[in-house]
C-alpha positions as CSV (number, residue, x, y, z in Angstrom):
1,M,-0.3,0.0,-0.2
2,V,1.3,3.4,-0.6
3,P,1.0,5.7,2.1
4,S,-1.1,8.8,1.9
5,E,0.2,11.9,3.7
6,A,-2.6,11.7,6.3
7,S,-1.1,8.3,7.2
8,G,2.1,10.0,8.1
9,P,5.6,8.5,7.1
10,A,6.2,4.8,6.9
11,I,7.5,3.1,10.3
12,T,9.5,0.1,10.2
13,V,9.3,-1.9,13.0
14,E,10.7,-5.6,14.4
15,L,8.0,-7.1,16.6
16,A,10.1,-8.6,19.3
17,V,7.5,-11.8,19.2
18,T,8.7,-12.4,15.3
19,A,11.7,-14.1,17.0
20,S,9.8,-17.0,18.1
21,L,7.6,-17.5,14.5
22,P,8.4,-20.3,12.1
23,P,10.3,-19.0,9.2
24,R,7.6,-18.2,7.0
25,C,5.9,-16.1,9.6
26,S,8.9,-14.6,10.8
27,R,9.8,-11.3,8.9
28,R,10.3,-7.5,8.6
29,M,7.0,-5.6,8.9
30,T,6.1,-2.5,7.5
31,T,3.4,-0.5,8.9
32,H,2.0,3.2,9.3
33,P,1.3,4.5,12.8
34,P,-2.8,4.4,12.8
35,T,-2.2,0.6,11.6
36,L,0.7,-0.3,14.2
37,L,-1.6,-1.8,16.9
38,A,-3.6,-3.7,14.8
39,S,-0.5,-5.1,13.3
40,F,0.8,-6.0,16.5
41,F,-2.3,-7.7,17.8
42,A,-2.5,-9.6,14.4
43,A,0.9,-11.0,15.0
44,L,0.2,-11.9,18.2
45,F,-2.8,-13.9,17.1
46,V,-0.6,-15.8,14.6
47,F,1.9,-16.5,17.2
48,G,-0.6,-17.6,19.4
49,S,-2.6,-20.0,16.9
50,Y,1.3,-21.3,15.7
51,S,2.1,-21.9,19.5
52,Q,-1.1,-24.0,20.4
53,S,-1.0,-26.2,17.0
54,R,3.1,-26.8,18.0
55,T,1.5,-27.6,21.5
56,D,-1.0,-29.8,19.9
57,A,1.6,-31.5,17.5
58,A,3.7,-32.0,20.6
59,E,1.0,-33.7,22.8
60,R,-0.3,-35.7,19.7
61,P,1.2,-39.5,19.5
62,P,3.8,-39.8,16.5
63,N,2.2,-41.1,13.7
64,I,3.6,-44.3,12.6
65,I,4.5,-45.8,9.0
66,V,6.1,-49.6,8.6
67,I,7.7,-49.7,5.1
68,M,8.4,-53.4,4.3
69,A,10.2,-54.2,1.6
70,D,9.8,-57.7,-0.3
71,D,12.8,-59.7,-1.0
72,L,15.1,-57.0,-0.3
73,G,18.8,-57.7,0.3
74,Y,20.9,-56.4,2.8
75,G,23.2,-55.3,0.0
76,D,20.8,-53.8,-2.3
77,L,20.6,-50.3,-1.5
78,S,23.2,-47.4,-2.1
79,C,23.3,-46.7,1.9
80,Y,24.0,-50.3,2.4
81,G,26.8,-50.3,-0.1
82,A,25.5,-50.9,-3.4
83,T,27.5,-49.6,-6.0
84,E,25.3,-50.6,-9.1
85,L,22.5,-48.7,-8.6
86,E,21.1,-45.7,-6.3
87,T,18.5,-45.4,-3.9
88,P,18.4,-41.5,-3.1
89,N,15.2,-41.6,-1.0
90,I,15.7,-44.8,1.1
91,D,19.2,-43.2,1.6
92,A,17.7,-40.1,3.0
93,L,15.9,-42.1,5.4
94,A,18.9,-43.6,6.6
95,A,21.1,-40.5,6.6
96,G,18.5,-38.7,8.8
97,G,17.8,-41.4,11.1
98,Q,19.1,-44.7,12.6
99,Q,20.5,-47.1,10.3
100,F,21.2,-50.5,11.7
101,T,23.9,-52.8,10.5
102,Q,22.2,-55.6,12.6
103,G,18.5,-55.6,11.8
104,Y,16.6,-58.6,11.1
105,C,13.4,-59.8,9.7
106,S,12.4,-63.2,11.6
107,A,12.2,-65.5,8.7
108,S,13.5,-65.6,5.6
109,T,10.4,-66.2,3.3
110,C,7.4,-63.7,3.5
111,T,4.3,-65.2,4.9
112,P,5.9,-66.4,8.2
113,T,7.8,-62.9,8.7
114,R,4.4,-61.0,7.9
115,F,2.8,-62.9,10.7
116,S,5.5,-62.2,13.2
117,F,5.7,-58.5,12.6
118,L,2.0,-58.7,13.2
119,T,1.5,-60.8,15.8
120,G,4.9,-60.7,17.7
121,K,5.4,-64.2,17.5
122,Y,7.4,-66.5,15.9
123,A,6.0,-68.2,13.2
124,F,7.1,-71.8,13.6
125,R,4.9,-71.6,16.8
126,Q,2.1,-71.4,14.5
127,P,0.7,-74.4,12.4
128,G,-0.1,-73.3,8.8
129,A,2.3,-70.5,8.7
130,G,4.7,-71.5,5.9
131,I,4.2,-69.8,2.7
132,A,0.7,-69.0,1.7
133,P,-1.0,-70.6,-1.1
134,P,-3.9,-69.1,-3.3
135,N,-6.8,-70.3,-1.6
136,A,-5.1,-69.9,1.9
137,T,-7.9,-68.6,4.7
138,S,-7.2,-66.4,7.1
139,L,-4.1,-67.3,8.9
140,I,-4.5,-64.9,12.2
141,E,-7.6,-65.4,14.3
142,P,-9.6,-62.8,15.2
143,G,-9.0,-61.6,18.6
144,T,-5.2,-62.3,18.2
145,E,-3.7,-59.1,19.4
146,T,-1.5,-57.5,16.7
147,V,0.4,-54.3,16.3
148,A,-2.7,-53.1,14.7
149,S,-5.2,-53.5,17.5
150,L,-2.7,-52.3,20.0
151,M,-2.2,-49.0,17.7
152,K,-6.0,-49.0,17.5
153,R,-6.3,-49.3,21.1
154,A,-4.3,-46.2,21.9
155,G,-6.5,-44.0,19.4
156,Y,-4.7,-44.5,16.2
157,Q,-6.5,-45.1,12.5
158,T,-5.1,-48.1,11.2
159,G,-4.5,-49.2,7.7
160,V,-2.6,-51.8,5.4
161,V,-1.9,-51.2,1.8
162,G,0.1,-53.5,-0.5
163,K,0.6,-57.3,0.0
164,W,-1.0,-59.2,2.5
165,H,-0.2,-63.0,1.9
166,L,-1.9,-64.0,5.4
167,G,-5.0,-65.6,4.0
168,L,-8.5,-64.5,3.9
169,G,-11.9,-65.6,5.4
170,Q,-12.7,-69.1,6.6
171,G,-13.8,-72.5,6.0
172,D,-12.2,-74.4,3.0
173,A,-11.3,-71.6,0.7
174,P,-12.0,-67.8,0.8
175,D,-15.3,-66.8,-0.5
176,W,-13.7,-64.7,-3.4
177,N,-17.0,-63.3,-4.9
178,G,-18.5,-62.5,-1.4
179,E,-17.2,-60.9,1.9
180,L,-13.5,-61.7,2.5
181,K,-13.8,-62.0,6.4
182,P,-11.8,-62.4,8.6
183,G,-9.1,-60.6,7.5
184,P,-7.1,-57.4,8.5
185,L,-10.2,-55.9,9.6
186,E,-10.9,-58.3,12.2
187,I,-7.5,-58.0,13.8
188,G,-7.2,-54.4,14.3
189,F,-7.2,-52.5,10.8
190,D,-9.7,-49.8,10.1
191,Y,-8.8,-50.0,6.0
192,C,-6.9,-52.0,4.0
193,Y,-6.5,-52.4,0.2
194,L,-4.3,-55.5,-0.8
195,L,-2.8,-58.1,-3.1
196,P,-4.5,-61.0,-1.2
197,T,-1.8,-63.5,-1.8
198,T,1.5,-62.5,-3.8
199,N,1.8,-61.5,-7.3
200,D,3.3,-65.0,-8.7
201,R,0.2,-66.7,-7.2
202,V,-3.7,-66.2,-8.2
203,P,-5.8,-64.7,-8.0
204,S,-4.5,-61.5,-9.8
205,V,-7.0,-58.9,-8.3
206,Y,-7.4,-56.2,-5.7
207,V,-9.1,-56.7,-2.2
208,E,-10.8,-53.5,-0.6
209,N,-11.5,-54.3,3.0
210,H,-14.0,-57.3,2.6
211,R,-14.1,-57.5,-1.0
212,V,-12.6,-57.7,-4.7
213,V,-12.6,-54.4,-6.4
214,N,-14.4,-53.9,-9.1
215,L,-15.8,-57.3,-9.5
216,D,-18.7,-58.1,-12.0
217,P,-20.9,-60.2,-10.5
218,D,-21.6,-61.7,-13.8
219,D,-18.3,-62.3,-14.2
220,P,-17.6,-64.5,-10.8
221,L,-14.1,-65.5,-9.7
222,W,-13.0,-68.8,-9.2
223,V,-9.8,-70.2,-7.8
224,G,-8.7,-73.7,-7.3
225,N,-5.9,-75.7,-7.0
226,N,-6.4,-78.1,-10.3
227,R,-7.0,-77.2,-14.1
228,P,-10.7,-76.0,-14.4
229,D,-11.0,-77.7,-17.9
230,E,-8.6,-79.2,-20.6
231,N,-8.8,-76.1,-22.4
232,H,-7.8,-73.7,-19.7
233,P,-4.6,-72.5,-21.0
234,L,-1.6,-72.9,-18.9
235,G,1.9,-71.6,-19.1
236,S,3.4,-75.2,-19.3
237,D,1.5,-75.2,-22.5
238,P,4.1,-75.1,-25.2
239,E,2.1,-73.1,-27.9
240,V,1.4,-70.8,-24.6
241,R,4.8,-70.9,-23.3
242,A,5.9,-69.6,-26.9
243,T,3.8,-66.5,-26.2
244,L,4.8,-65.4,-22.6
245,K,6.2,-62.0,-22.2
246,M,8.0,-63.3,-19.3
247,D,9.3,-66.8,-19.0
248,W,9.0,-69.4,-16.1
249,S,12.1,-71.3,-15.0
250,H,10.5,-73.7,-12.7
251,G,7.0,-73.6,-11.1
252,H,5.0,-70.5,-12.4
253,N,3.4,-72.3,-15.3
254,Q,-0.1,-72.4,-14.3
255,T,-2.9,-70.0,-15.1
256,V,-1.6,-67.2,-17.3
257,H,-2.4,-63.8,-16.4
258,N,-0.8,-60.6,-18.3
259,G,1.6,-62.5,-20.3
260,I,3.1,-64.5,-17.1
261,G,2.3,-67.9,-15.7
262,R,1.5,-68.1,-12.3
263,I,1.3,-70.6,-9.5
264,G,-2.5,-72.0,-9.2
265,F,-5.7,-71.6,-11.0
266,F,-8.2,-68.7,-11.6
267,T,-11.1,-68.0,-14.1
268,G,-13.5,-65.1,-14.5
269,G,-13.0,-61.8,-12.7
270,H,-11.8,-60.2,-15.7
271,Q,-12.6,-56.5,-14.9
272,A,-11.2,-56.9,-11.3
273,R,-7.9,-57.8,-12.7
274,W,-4.7,-55.9,-12.4
275,R,-1.5,-55.6,-14.5
276,D,1.4,-56.1,-12.7
277,E,3.2,-52.7,-14.0
278,D,0.5,-50.8,-12.1
279,L,1.0,-52.3,-8.6
280,A,3.2,-49.8,-7.2
281,D,1.3,-46.9,-8.4
282,A,-1.9,-48.5,-6.8
283,W,-0.1,-49.0,-3.3
284,V,1.4,-45.2,-3.6
285,E,-1.9,-43.9,-4.3
286,K,-4.0,-45.7,-1.6
287,S,-1.1,-44.9,0.8
288,V,-1.5,-41.1,0.3
289,D,-5.4,-41.5,0.4
290,F,-4.9,-42.7,4.0
291,I,-2.6,-40.5,5.2
292,E,-4.4,-37.6,3.6
293,A,-8.0,-38.5,5.0
294,N,-6.1,-39.5,8.6
295,Q,-3.6,-36.3,8.7
296,D,-5.5,-34.6,11.7
297,K,-5.6,-37.8,13.8
298,P,-2.8,-40.0,14.7
299,F,-2.4,-43.0,12.3
300,F,-0.4,-46.1,11.6
301,L,0.2,-47.4,8.2
302,F,1.5,-50.8,7.0
303,F,2.8,-50.3,3.6
304,A,3.8,-53.7,2.3
305,S,5.9,-53.3,-0.8
306,H,6.0,-56.0,-3.2
307,D,8.3,-54.8,-6.1
308,L,11.2,-57.1,-5.9
309,H,8.9,-60.3,-5.5
310,V,8.7,-62.1,-8.8
311,P,7.4,-61.9,-11.1
312,R,9.3,-58.5,-11.3
313,M,7.4,-56.2,-13.6
314,P,8.0,-52.9,-12.8
315,H,6.0,-49.8,-14.3
316,E,7.5,-49.1,-17.9
317,R,8.4,-45.2,-16.7
318,F,10.9,-47.6,-14.6
319,Q,12.2,-50.2,-17.1
320,G,15.7,-49.8,-18.0
321,K,16.4,-47.7,-14.9
322,T,19.4,-49.6,-14.1
323,K,21.6,-52.0,-15.9
324,L,20.7,-54.9,-13.5
325,G,17.6,-55.7,-15.4
326,F,14.0,-55.8,-14.0
327,R,15.3,-56.8,-10.4
328,G,17.2,-53.5,-10.3
329,D,14.7,-51.6,-12.2
330,S,12.2,-53.1,-8.8
331,I,14.4,-51.5,-6.2
332,V,14.6,-48.4,-8.3
333,Q,10.7,-48.3,-8.3
334,L,10.5,-49.2,-4.7
335,D,13.0,-46.1,-4.0
336,W,10.3,-44.0,-5.9
337,C,7.4,-45.7,-3.3
338,V,9.4,-44.4,-0.2
339,G,10.1,-41.2,-1.9
340,E,6.3,-40.7,-2.4
341,L,5.4,-41.5,1.1
342,T,8.1,-39.2,2.4
343,S,7.1,-36.2,0.3
344,T,3.8,-36.8,1.4
345,L,4.4,-36.5,4.8
346,K,6.6,-33.1,4.4
347,R,3.5,-31.8,1.8
348,L,1.1,-32.1,5.2
349,N,3.5,-31.2,7.4
350,L,3.5,-34.6,9.0
351,D,7.0,-35.5,8.9
352,Q,8.3,-34.1,12.1
353,N,6.0,-36.1,13.9
354,T,5.8,-39.2,12.0
355,L,8.1,-42.3,12.8
356,V,9.1,-44.3,9.7
357,V,10.3,-48.0,10.0
358,F,11.9,-49.6,6.8
359,C,12.7,-52.9,6.6
360,S,12.4,-56.3,4.5
361,D,10.5,-59.4,4.9
362,N,13.3,-61.6,3.7
363,G,17.0,-61.4,2.0
364,P,17.3,-61.7,-1.7
365,V,16.7,-64.4,-4.4
366,L,18.0,-64.0,-8.1
367,D,15.9,-66.7,-10.0
368,D,12.9,-67.6,-8.0
369,G,10.6,-69.0,-10.9
370,Y,11.2,-66.4,-13.8
371,Q,13.6,-65.7,-16.4
372,D,14.0,-62.0,-16.1
373,G,17.6,-61.3,-16.3
374,A,18.5,-61.0,-12.6
375,I,21.5,-63.8,-12.9
376,E,22.8,-62.7,-16.2
377,Q,22.6,-59.0,-15.3
378,L,24.1,-59.3,-11.8
379,H,27.4,-57.2,-13.4
380,S,29.4,-56.9,-9.7
381,H,26.1,-56.3,-7.4
382,K,25.9,-58.4,-4.3
383,P,22.3,-58.3,-3.1
384,S,23.1,-59.9,0.4
385,G,26.2,-57.9,0.8
386,I,29.1,-59.9,2.5
387,Y,26.5,-62.4,3.9
388,R,26.2,-66.0,2.8
389,G,22.7,-67.1,1.5
390,G,19.2,-65.2,0.7
391,K,15.8,-65.9,0.8
392,Y,14.8,-69.7,2.2
393,S,18.2,-69.9,4.0
394,I,19.1,-69.3,7.8
395,Y,22.3,-67.8,6.9
396,E,22.5,-64.0,7.5
397,G,21.8,-63.3,4.2
398,G,18.4,-64.9,4.6
399,T,17.4,-62.5,7.8
400,R,19.8,-59.8,8.1
401,T,18.4,-56.9,5.8
402,P,18.1,-53.3,5.6
403,F,16.5,-51.6,8.8
404,I,16.3,-48.4,9.0
405,T,14.0,-45.6,11.4
406,S,13.5,-42.0,10.8
407,W,11.6,-39.7,13.0
408,P,13.2,-35.9,12.1
409,G,13.8,-33.7,15.2
410,T,13.5,-36.7,17.1
411,I,15.7,-39.6,16.1
412,K,19.3,-38.3,15.9
413,P,21.0,-39.4,12.4
414,G,23.7,-42.2,13.3
415,K,24.5,-45.9,12.6
416,S,23.7,-48.7,15.1
417,D,25.1,-52.1,15.5
418,Q,22.6,-53.1,18.0
419,V,20.2,-56.3,17.3
420,V,16.7,-55.3,16.2
421,C,13.9,-57.4,14.5
422,T,10.6,-56.9,12.9
423,V,9.3,-59.7,15.8
424,D,9.9,-56.6,18.3
425,L,8.2,-53.9,16.6
426,P,4.5,-54.9,18.3
427,A,6.2,-54.6,21.7
428,S,8.4,-51.3,20.7
429,L,5.5,-49.5,19.1
430,A,3.0,-50.5,22.0
431,A,5.7,-48.9,24.5
432,L,6.2,-45.9,22.2
433,V,2.3,-44.8,22.8
434,D,2.0,-45.9,26.2
435,Q,0.2,-49.1,25.6
436,P,0.5,-51.9,27.9
437,L,0.6,-55.6,26.5
438,P,-2.1,-57.6,27.5
439,A,-1.4,-60.8,29.4
440,G,-0.5,-63.6,26.6
441,A,0.1,-61.2,23.7
442,C,3.2,-61.1,21.6
443,P,5.1,-63.8,22.9
444,D,8.3,-63.1,21.3
445,S,8.2,-59.3,20.8
446,F,10.7,-56.9,22.9
447,N,10.4,-53.6,23.7
448,M,12.8,-51.9,21.7
449,I,11.8,-48.6,21.6
450,D,14.7,-47.0,22.8
451,V,17.4,-48.7,20.3
452,L,15.0,-48.1,17.2
453,L,14.9,-44.5,18.4
454,G,18.8,-44.2,18.7
455,T,18.6,-43.5,22.8
456,P,22.2,-43.6,23.6
457,N,23.4,-46.6,25.6
458,A,20.5,-48.2,24.7
459,K,20.8,-52.2,24.3
460,G,19.7,-54.4,21.4
461,R,18.7,-58.1,21.7
462,D,20.9,-60.3,23.3
463,H,19.3,-63.3,21.3
464,L,17.3,-63.9,18.0
465,L,15.9,-66.8,16.8
466,Q,15.9,-67.0,13.0
467,Q,13.7,-69.7,10.6
468,P,13.2,-70.2,6.8
469,N,9.6,-71.0,5.6
470,K,8.9,-73.6,8.7
471,G,10.5,-75.3,11.2
472,P,12.0,-77.6,12.1
473,T,15.0,-76.0,10.7
474,L,15.9,-73.4,12.8
475,A,18.8,-70.9,14.0
476,L,19.8,-69.2,17.1
477,R,22.1,-66.2,17.5
478,V,23.1,-65.3,21.2
479,G,25.6,-62.7,21.1
480,D,28.2,-63.1,18.4
481,W,27.6,-67.0,18.6
482,K,24.9,-68.7,16.1
483,V,24.1,-72.4,15.9
484,L,22.2,-73.8,12.9
485,S,20.4,-76.6,13.4
486,Y,18.9,-78.9,10.5
487,P,17.0,-81.8,11.9
488,D,15.5,-82.6,8.2
489,A,16.6,-80.1,6.0
490,K,16.4,-80.9,2.2
491,P,18.5,-78.6,-0.3
492,R,16.6,-76.8,-2.8
493,K,19.4,-76.7,-5.7
494,H,17.1,-73.7,-7.7
495,L,17.3,-71.3,-4.5
496,T,19.8,-69.9,-2.7
497,Y,18.9,-72.1,0.2
498,E,22.3,-73.8,1.3
499,K,22.8,-77.0,3.4
500,G,25.6,-77.2,5.5
501,P,28.0,-79.9,5.9
502,G,26.3,-81.6,9.1
503,R,23.4,-81.4,11.0
504,Y,24.2,-78.7,13.2
505,E,26.8,-75.5,12.4
506,L,28.2,-73.0,14.6
507,Y,29.8,-69.9,13.9
508,N,31.3,-67.0,15.6
509,L,29.9,-64.0,13.8
510,A,32.3,-61.2,15.2
511,D,35.1,-63.2,13.5
512,D,33.3,-64.7,10.7
513,P,30.3,-62.6,9.5
514,S,30.3,-64.4,6.4
515,E,29.7,-67.7,8.1
516,S,32.3,-69.7,6.2
517,N,34.1,-71.7,8.6
518,N,31.8,-74.3,10.7
519,V,33.3,-74.5,14.3
520,A,31.1,-76.8,15.9
521,E,33.5,-79.6,16.1
522,Q,35.7,-77.0,17.7
523,H,33.7,-75.7,20.3
524,P,31.4,-78.7,21.3
525,D,30.5,-77.3,24.6
526,K,29.4,-73.9,23.2
527,L,27.4,-75.7,20.5
528,A,25.8,-77.8,23.7
529,E,24.7,-74.7,25.4
530,L,23.5,-73.0,22.2
531,L,21.1,-75.8,21.1
532,A,20.2,-76.3,24.8
533,R,18.6,-72.7,24.6
534,L,17.1,-72.9,21.4
535,D,15.3,-76.2,22.6
536,A,13.8,-74.1,25.7
537,I,12.9,-71.4,23.6
538,K,11.0,-73.5,21.3
539,T,9.4,-75.8,24.1
540,A,8.6,-72.8,26.5
541,G,6.1,-71.1,24.1
542,H,7.6,-67.4,24.3
543,S,10.9,-66.0,24.6
544,R,10.3,-62.8,26.6
545,P,10.6,-63.3,30.1
546,D,8.0,-61.4,31.4
547,W,5.4,-63.4,29.2
548,T,2.4,-64.6,30.9
549,E,-0.5,-67.0,29.5
550,A,-2.9,-65.9,31.8
551,N,-5.8,-63.4,30.7
């Protein structure tokens, strides 16, 4: 405004209160004598509103997002030493938070780790908790205490978006044309948008809350264990195989969808079917919608990525972004997903009040059933880093994965060598929001919240059990010592699974992090000690000293 003579000369004042304003509010104010008082009170109003919002934010519990990658290995990210590709968004999480060098998932396959993450219970304790088949019904019974139910009880809005693979419904098979319950909404989630199984298994549809999305009742969905009729095309048919856009190497040769053979058989539901290339975009879109819808209340979001899981078919805009083939391109796509979530938090001014946990469900695998160039285009990339094994294995490469916690303004940047595991997230997050664990809940979940937040001198786990798909093959780490027990292990040549030279193997990870020198014969007392402790954990039904079955 141009001052008039009546208003007198302009006067520039610096209000003392502006020193406390945020950068966008703190500025020099040019005004005139008749409006000075009004401007001063206006500034006080802005400051008061800002102060109240800051107080509200400080009193409001933090939002929590758990990002679980799929088949991502310790060496797959540039912040963990990868040189053949770059992951700037995940690197930014690590640079601004705690990057763990001894972060683990609880199992080296997907369903067991996801079960343990949600329930705080090792999956080998649960019958049927191996890799879920296409028609699996709900593995987690309604009423089971989960990380979602704990957050919900603490006043959180809870959601899961992405890969589920823990079964839906009940009875002999899910009711794909009706209500798919029980499911996530019966164990603590308010909202879900899911890939019901995993993308190499049928059916290739989305599930939102209790129903298949866009399902045409005149085109019912059928999922079965056998070929529905002799004319149903399969990926194993020579004339069909010749037309596939991604050839299979083993196993994935039954019903074909989107030019790719799958595990299992399904028909119908054509309007509801997704395209592999679009899955990541769908997860991001629904997650952003969930965050925006709940930005004014505390929320818990489980973002269950699928990107690296076979068949690896990233969106066209990511194809060819790396020289590592579709597996490398999928890692770049995963990094984009993380960037979209973190940029949404910043856009909504939620980043300073949101804890983000980044982890993986198991270690890496190259040929997991499809010929997609993962082996041929590996170059010098080492998916497991220096560690032995990968997916399906109880060597370190199977369960030691990237693990990052980020909470700007709360978690100080740094690297941690403390041992943490995804099975600890229920107890840890419950402690963060002052939600006590009910008796009988989360028997293998330890409160590691101080470690996850980077609290000085906080101590991680002193022991950790590791499993492949399911028992009885198990490993136990105690301190730097680790025993691998193979009662009846059966090697599978096409996988990264490795059978040791004997029934038991013993390693000292401080001296031999790559587990190349089995010292079981040299240290029989240590072997016996660890086997006895492993047996005690197995038979006790829990591993937390304060756990009790009483309700």
